[in-house]
BAZARO-878408 format. One record per residue (C-alpha): residue number from 1; x, y, z. Coordinates in steps of 0.02 Angstrom, whole numbers. Example, Ala and Ser with C-alpha at 12.3 -4.5 7.8 and 13.67 -1.06 7.14 Angstrom:
nr->1; east->615; north->-225; up->390 $
nr->2; east->684; north->-53; up->357 $
***
This chain:
nr->1; east->-1148; north->3966; up->1112 $
nr->2; east->-1015; north->4085; up->1171 $
nr->3; east->-948; north->4218; up->1044 $
nr->4; east->-774; north->4177; up->1106 $
nr->5; east->-807; north->3983; up->1064 $
nr->6; east->-866; north->4047; up->889 $
nr->7; east->-720; north->4151; up->875 $
nr->8; east->-590; north->4013; up->918 $
nr->9; east->-683; north->3881; up->796 $
nr->10; east->-669; north->4010; up->674 $
nr->11; east->-492; north->4050; up->682 $
nr->12; east->-463; north->3857; up->693 $
nr->13; east->-552; north->3832; up->529 $
nr->14; east->-453; north->3971; up->448 $
nr->15; east->-279; north->3893; up->495 $
nr->16; east->-335; north->3725; up->446 $
nr->17; east->-381; north->3775; up->263 $
nr->18; east->-218; north->3890; up->253 $
nr->19; east->-117; north->3734; up->306 $
nr->20; east->-223; north->3633; up->171 $
nr->21; east->-203; north->3759; up->34 $
nr->22; east->-16; north->3770; up->79 $
nr->23; east->10; north->3576; up->73 $
nr->24; east->-81; north->3562; up->-90 $
nr->25; east->5; north->3716; up->-166 $
nr->26; east->179; north->3637; up->-117 $
nr->27; east->288; north->3544; up->-248 $
nr->28; east->297; north->3367; up->-213 $
nr->29; east->414; north->3246; up->-272 $
nr->30; east->346; north->3090; up->-339 $
nr->31; east->437; north->2928; up->-355 $
nr->32; east->402; north->2811; up->-484 $
nr->33; east->405; north->2620; up->-423 $
nr->34; east->591; north->2605; up->-446 $
nr->35; east->701; north->2468; up->-447 $
nr->36; east->709; north->2446; up->-255 $
nr->37; east->516; north->2394; up->-270 $
nr->38; east->538; north->2283; up->-430 $
nr->39; east->697; north->2199; up->-334 $
nr->40; east->594; north->2174; up->-186 $
nr->41; east->454; north->2087; up->-289 $
nr->42; east->573; north->1976; up->-389 $
nr->43; east->655; north->1931; up->-236 $
nr->44; east->486; north->1888; up->-159 $
nr->45; east->437; north->1794; up->-291 $
nr->46; east->604; north->1693; up->-307 $
nr->47; east->609; north->1648; up->-130 $
nr->48; east->425; north->1575; up->-132 $
nr->49; east->477; north->1491; up->-285 $
nr->50; east->616; north->1406; up->-189 $
nr->51; east->524; north->1364; up->-41 $
nr->52; east->377; north->1280; up->-147 $
nr->53; east->515; north->1196; up->-251 $
nr->54; east->610; north->1144; up->-92 $
nr->55; east->460; north->1076; up->-13 $
nr->56; east->407; north->979; up->-172 $
nr->57; east->574; north->897; up->-194 $
nr->58; east->586; north->854; up->-16 $
nr->59; east->406; north->764; up->-26 $
nr->60; east->475; north->678; up->-181 $
nr->61; east->635; north->616; up->-94 $
nr->62; east->540; north->554; up->53 $
nr->63; east->433; north->459; up->-75 $
nr->64; east->594; north->395; up->-150 $
nr->65; east->664; north->344; up->24 $
nr->66; east->507; north->251; up->69 $
nr->67; east->500; north->157; up->-96 $
nr->68; east->684; north->102; up->-65 $
nr->69; east->637; north->47; up->95 $
nr->70; east->496; north->-53; up->43 $
nr->71; east->605; north->-123; up->-83 $
nr->72; east->722; north->-175; up->34 $
nr->73; east->600; north->-239; up->160 $
nr->74; east->523; north->-355; up->9 $
nr->75; east->692; north->-420; up->-35 $
nr->76; east->732; north->-465; up->154 $
nr->77; east->557; north->-564; up->158 $
nr->78; east->597; north->-646; up->1 $
nr->79; east->761; north->-705; up->73 $
nr->80; east->689; north->-759; up->232 $
nr->81; east->559; north->-853; up->137 $
nr->82; east->694; north->-939; up->31 $
nr->83; east->808; north->-979; up->183 $
nr->84; east->643; north->-1056; up->274 $
nr->85; east->611; north->-1162; up->116 $
nr->86; east->786; north->-1228; up->124 $
nr->87; east->773; north->-1278; up->291 $
nr->88; east->619; north->-1358; up->257 $
nr->89; east->701; north->-1460; up->111 $
nr->90; east->858; north->-1500; up->204 $
nr->91; east->729; north->-1560; up->350 $
nr->92; east->637; north->-1660; up->229 $
nr->93; east->791; north->-1733; up->158 $
nr->94; east->864; north->-1788; up->327 $
nr->95; east->695; north->-1875; up->371 $
nr->96; east->693; north->-1971; up->199 $
nr->97; east->870; north->-2010; up->221 $
nr->98; east->844; north->-2085; up->401 $
nr->99; east->694; north->-2178; up->332 $
nr->100; east->787; north->-2253; up->186 $
nr->101; east->927; north->-2298; up->328 $
nr->102; east->795; north->-2380; up->428 $
nr->103; east->728; north->-2477; up->269 $
nr->104; east->894; north->-2517; up->221 $
nr->105; east->933; north->-2585; up->406 $
nr->106; east->776; north->-2683; up->402 $
nr->107; east->810; north->-2759; up->226 $
nr->108; east->999; north->-2812; up->288 $
nr->109; east->907; north->-2879; up->442 $
nr->110; east->785; north->-2979; up->348 $
nr->111; east->922; north->-3040; up->212 $
nr->112; east->1029; north->-3090; up->361 $
nr->113; east->886; north->-3188; up->457 $
nr->114; east->849; north->-3278; up->278 $
nr->115; east->1034; north->-3320; up->252 $
nr->116; east->1048; north->-3378; up->431 $
nr->117; east->889; north->-3481; up->409 $
nr->118; east->943; north->-3553; up->247 $
nr->119; east->1121; north->-3587; up->296 $
nr->120; east->1090; north->-3660; up->476 $
nr->121; east->1007; north->-3824; up->516 $
nr->122; east->944; north->-3886; up->673 $
nr->123; east->988; north->-4070; up->626 $
nr->124; east->1122; north->-4118; up->513 $
nr->125; east->1056; north->-4198; up->355 $
nr->126; east->1086; north->-4384; up->403 $
nr->127; east->967; north->-4371; up->553 $
nr->128; east->843; north->-4255; up->456 $
nr->129; east->704; north->-4395; up->439 $
nr->130; east->721; north->-4425; up->626 $
nr->131; east->698; north->-4235; up->666 $
nr->132; east->549; north->-4229; up->547 $
nr->133; east->482; north->-4373; up->669 $
nr->134; east->498; north->-4286; up->819 $
nr->135; east->456; north->-4101; up->758 $
nr->136; east->270; north->-4181; up->765 $
nr->137; east->302; north->-4246; up->936 $
nr->138; east->325; north->-4114; up->1060 $
nr->139; east->296; north->-4210; up->1227 $
nr->140; east->490; north->-4223; up->1265 $
***
Protein backbone atom coordinates (compact mmCIF):
# COMPACT_ATOMS: atom_id res chain seq x y z
CA UNK A 1 0.00 0.00 0.00
CA UNK A 2 1.03 3.53 -0.58
CA UNK A 3 2.19 5.55 2.31
CA UNK A 4 -0.13 8.43 1.30
CA UNK A 5 -3.14 6.10 1.41
CA UNK A 6 -2.10 4.82 4.82
CA UNK A 7 -1.68 8.38 6.06
CA UNK A 8 -5.14 9.39 4.67
CA UNK A 9 -6.81 6.39 6.27
CA UNK A 10 -5.14 7.11 9.58
CA UNK A 11 -6.27 10.72 9.54
CA UNK A 12 -9.80 9.60 8.65
CA UNK A 13 -9.73 7.17 11.57
CA UNK A 14 -8.59 9.88 13.97
CA UNK A 15 -11.30 12.26 12.76
CA UNK A 16 -14.02 9.59 13.20
CA UNK A 17 -12.82 8.84 16.74
CA UNK A 18 -12.69 12.56 17.57
CA UNK A 19 -16.20 13.08 16.25
CA UNK A 20 -17.51 10.05 18.20
CA UNK A 21 -15.95 11.26 21.45
CA UNK A 22 -17.42 14.71 20.90
CA UNK A 23 -20.84 13.24 20.16
CA UNK A 24 -20.78 10.99 23.21
CA UNK A 25 -19.41 13.70 25.47
CA UNK A 26 -22.01 16.26 24.50
CA UNK A 27 -24.98 16.60 26.85
CA UNK A 28 -28.24 15.43 25.42
CA UNK A 29 -31.74 16.29 26.20
CA UNK A 30 -33.83 13.19 26.91
CA UNK A 31 -37.55 13.45 26.46
CA UNK A 32 -39.68 11.20 28.57
CA UNK A 33 -42.66 9.73 26.85
CA UNK A 34 -44.73 12.78 27.24
CA UNK A 35 -48.26 13.70 27.00
CA UNK A 36 -48.14 13.89 23.25
CA UNK A 37 -47.33 10.19 22.92
CA UNK A 38 -49.90 9.18 25.56
CA UNK A 39 -52.58 11.18 23.78
CA UNK A 40 -51.69 9.62 20.45
CA UNK A 41 -51.88 6.15 21.97
CA UNK A 42 -55.22 6.93 23.64
CA UNK A 43 -56.59 8.44 20.44
CA UNK A 44 -55.49 5.38 18.47
CA UNK A 45 -57.18 3.02 20.89
CA UNK A 46 -60.34 5.14 20.95
CA UNK A 47 -60.46 5.26 17.17
CA UNK A 48 -59.95 1.51 16.97
CA UNK A 49 -62.70 0.94 19.52
CA UNK A 50 -65.14 3.15 17.62
CA UNK A 51 -64.32 1.42 14.36
CA UNK A 52 -64.94 -2.02 15.87
CA UNK A 53 -68.11 -0.83 17.64
CA UNK A 54 -69.36 0.80 14.44
CA UNK A 55 -68.72 -2.35 12.43
CA UNK A 56 -70.45 -4.52 15.02
CA UNK A 57 -73.45 -2.20 15.31
CA UNK A 58 -73.75 -2.05 11.52
CA UNK A 59 -73.80 -5.84 11.43
CA UNK A 60 -76.42 -5.99 14.16
CA UNK A 61 -78.51 -3.36 12.34
CA UNK A 62 -78.33 -5.32 9.08
CA UNK A 63 -79.39 -8.49 10.89
CA UNK A 64 -82.29 -6.64 12.51
CA UNK A 65 -83.41 -5.21 9.16
CA UNK A 66 -83.19 -8.67 7.57
CA UNK A 67 -85.33 -10.13 10.38
CA UNK A 68 -87.92 -7.36 9.91
CA UNK A 69 -88.06 -8.00 6.17
CA UNK A 70 -88.51 -11.72 6.81
CA UNK A 71 -91.39 -11.00 9.21
CA UNK A 72 -93.04 -8.70 6.68
CA UNK A 73 -92.62 -11.29 3.93
CA UNK A 74 -94.09 -14.01 6.17
CA UNK A 75 -97.06 -11.80 7.05
CA UNK A 76 -97.58 -11.00 3.36
CA UNK A 77 -97.45 -14.70 2.46
CA UNK A 78 -99.92 -15.53 5.24
CA UNK A 79 -102.27 -12.80 4.00
CA UNK A 80 -102.00 -14.16 0.45
CA UNK A 81 -102.81 -17.66 1.72
CA UNK A 82 -105.81 -16.35 3.69
CA UNK A 83 -107.04 -14.49 0.62
CA UNK A 84 -106.65 -17.60 -1.55
CA UNK A 85 -108.50 -19.68 1.05
CA UNK A 86 -111.30 -17.12 1.20
CA UNK A 87 -111.53 -17.11 -2.59
CA UNK A 88 -111.68 -20.93 -2.66
CA UNK A 89 -114.36 -20.91 0.05
CA UNK A 90 -116.38 -18.30 -1.85
CA UNK A 91 -116.08 -20.35 -5.07
CA UNK A 92 -117.22 -23.49 -3.22
CA UNK A 93 -120.15 -21.60 -1.73
CA UNK A 94 -121.14 -20.27 -5.16
CA UNK A 95 -120.85 -23.76 -6.60
CA UNK A 96 -122.92 -25.23 -3.77
CA UNK A 97 -125.51 -22.49 -4.16
CA UNK A 98 -125.74 -23.13 -7.90
CA UNK A 99 -126.16 -26.87 -7.23
CA UNK A 100 -128.84 -26.15 -4.64
CA UNK A 101 -130.69 -23.82 -7.02
CA UNK A 102 -130.54 -26.49 -9.74
CA UNK A 103 -131.86 -29.13 -7.33
CA UNK A 104 -134.61 -26.76 -6.20
CA UNK A 105 -135.55 -26.07 -9.81
CA UNK A 106 -135.69 -29.80 -10.60
CA UNK A 107 -137.76 -30.43 -7.46
CA UNK A 108 -140.19 -27.66 -8.44
CA UNK A 109 -140.45 -29.02 -11.97
CA UNK A 110 -141.12 -32.53 -10.60
CA UNK A 111 -143.70 -31.13 -8.22
CA UNK A 112 -145.38 -29.18 -11.03
CA UNK A 113 -145.35 -32.28 -13.24
CA UNK A 114 -146.94 -34.34 -10.45
CA UNK A 115 -149.55 -31.67 -9.79
CA UNK A 116 -150.23 -31.40 -13.50
CA UNK A 117 -150.58 -35.18 -13.73
CA UNK A 118 -152.84 -35.35 -10.68
CA UNK A 119 -155.01 -32.43 -11.73
CA UNK A 120 -155.30 -33.01 -15.41
CA UNK A 121 -157.26 -35.83 -16.96
CA UNK A 122 -157.33 -36.90 -20.49
CA UNK A 123 -160.93 -37.98 -20.30
CA UNK A 124 -163.77 -36.68 -18.20
CA UNK A 125 -164.83 -38.84 -15.24
CA UNK A 126 -167.99 -40.01 -16.94
CA UNK A 127 -166.08 -41.31 -19.91
CA UNK A 128 -163.28 -42.87 -17.95
CA UNK A 129 -164.48 -46.48 -18.34
CA UNK A 130 -164.55 -45.97 -22.07
CA UNK A 131 -161.08 -44.39 -21.96
CA UNK A 132 -159.74 -47.38 -20.09
CA UNK A 133 -161.11 -49.72 -22.70
CA UNK A 134 -159.56 -47.73 -25.46
CA UNK A 135 -156.22 -47.44 -23.75
CA UNK A 136 -155.66 -51.15 -24.38
CA UNK A 137 -156.66 -50.82 -28.05
CA UNK A 138 -154.19 -48.72 -29.90
CA UNK A 139 -155.27 -49.57 -33.39
CA UNK A 140 -156.99 -46.27 -33.97
